[in-house]
C-alpha positions in Angstrom: -33.8 -13.2 5.7 -32.5 -14.7 8.8 -32.1 -18.4 9.7 -34.8 -18.1 12.3 -37.6 -16.9 10.0 -37.0 -19.4 7.2 -37.8 -22.4 9.4 -41.6 -22.2 8.8 -41.1 -22.1 5.1 -38.8 -25.1 5.2 -41.2 -27.2 7.3 -44.2 -26.2 5.0 -42.7 -27.8 1.9 -43.8 -31.3 0.9 -40.6 -32.4 -0.9 -37.0 -31.6 -0.4 -36.5 -28.3 1.3 -33.3 -26.6 0.0 -31.4 -23.7 1.6 -28.4 -22.1 -0.1 -26.1 -20.4 2.3 -24.3 -17.9 0.1 -22.3 -14.7 0.1 -21.9 -11.8 -2.3 -19.3 -12.0 -5.2 -19.0 -15.8 -4.8 -18.3 -17.6 -8.1 -19.3 -21.0 -6.7 -22.5 -19.6 -5.2 -23.5 -18.1 -8.6 -22.7 -21.5 -10.3 -24.9 -23.3 -7.8 -27.8 -20.8 -8.5 -27.3 -21.4 -12.3 -27.5 -25.2 -11.8 -30.7 -24.8 -9.7 -32.2 -22.7 -12.5 -31.3 -25.4 -15.1 -33.1 -27.9 -12.9 -36.2 -25.6 -13.0 -35.9 -24.3 -9.5 -36.9 -20.8 -8.6 -35.4 -18.8 -5.7 -37.9 -18.2 -3.1 -40.3 -20.8 -4.3 -38.1 -23.9 -4.6 -35.1 -22.9 -2.5 -34.2 -20.2 0.0 -31.0 -18.1 -0.1 -29.4 -17.0 3.1 -26.6 -14.4 2.9 -24.1 -15.5 5.6 -22.4 -12.1 5.4 -25.6 -10.5 6.7 -26.8 -13.3 9.1 -24.4 -14.2 11.9 -26.6 -17.0 13.1 -26.6 -18.6 9.7 -22.8 -18.3 9.5 -22.5 -19.9 13.0 -24.8 -22.7 11.8 -22.8 -23.7 8.7 -19.6 -23.5 10.7 -21.1 -25.9 13.3 -21.7 -28.3 10.4 -18.0 -28.1 9.6 -18.1 -25.9 6.5 -15.6 -23.1 6.0 -16.5 -22.0 2.5 -19.5 -20.9 0.6 -21.8 -21.9 -0.8 -23.3 -24.5 1.6 -26.2 -26.4 0.2 -28.5 -27.8 2.9 -31.2 -30.3 1.7 -33.8 -31.5 4.2 -35.9 -34.5 3.1 -38.1 -36.9 5.1 -35.4 -39.6 4.8 -32.7 -37.3 6.2 -30.7 -34.1 5.7 -27.7 -33.7 3.4 -25.3 -30.8 3.2 -22.1 -29.9 1.4 -20.0 -26.9 0.6 -18.8 -25.7 -2.8 -20.3 -26.1 -6.2 -20.8 -29.9 -6.7 -23.1 -30.5 -9.7 -23.3 -34.3 -9.0 -24.5 -33.7 -5.4 -27.1 -31.2 -6.7 -28.4 -33.8 -9.2 -28.3 -36.6 -6.6 -30.1 -34.8 -3.7 -32.3 -32.1 -5.3 -35.3 -33.1 -7.3 -35.9 -31.3 -10.6 -38.9 -29.0 -10.8 -39.5 -29.7 -14.5 -43.1 -30.5 -15.5 -43.7 -34.1 -16.5 -44.8 -33.1 -20.0 -41.4 -31.4 -20.6 -39.6 -34.6 -19.4 -41.6 -36.7 -21.8 -40.9 -34.4 -24.7 -37.2 -34.6 -23.9 -37.1 -38.4 -24.1 
């Protein structure tokens, strides 16, 4: 998937749109995906993964943001965009809404 053909999918979402710029054999990328899974997010439905080793435009984009390591998490929300590099659990919790059904949240409390 290239950066150019994910744009319509990002714009179509009604809450935070999340793109994970990743690369193969990346421990921090894998940790980020695991954290997304714990939040109830599904790849392809709740976030998009772009392999920067296969997409030169995506690599140029994250470099233009000042990032030099993977993963880069890019969150687009109506109130503004946020992005960071590396696995930072606190940033994921702060900027990415859980996709856990309300009934599950009530049962956990």
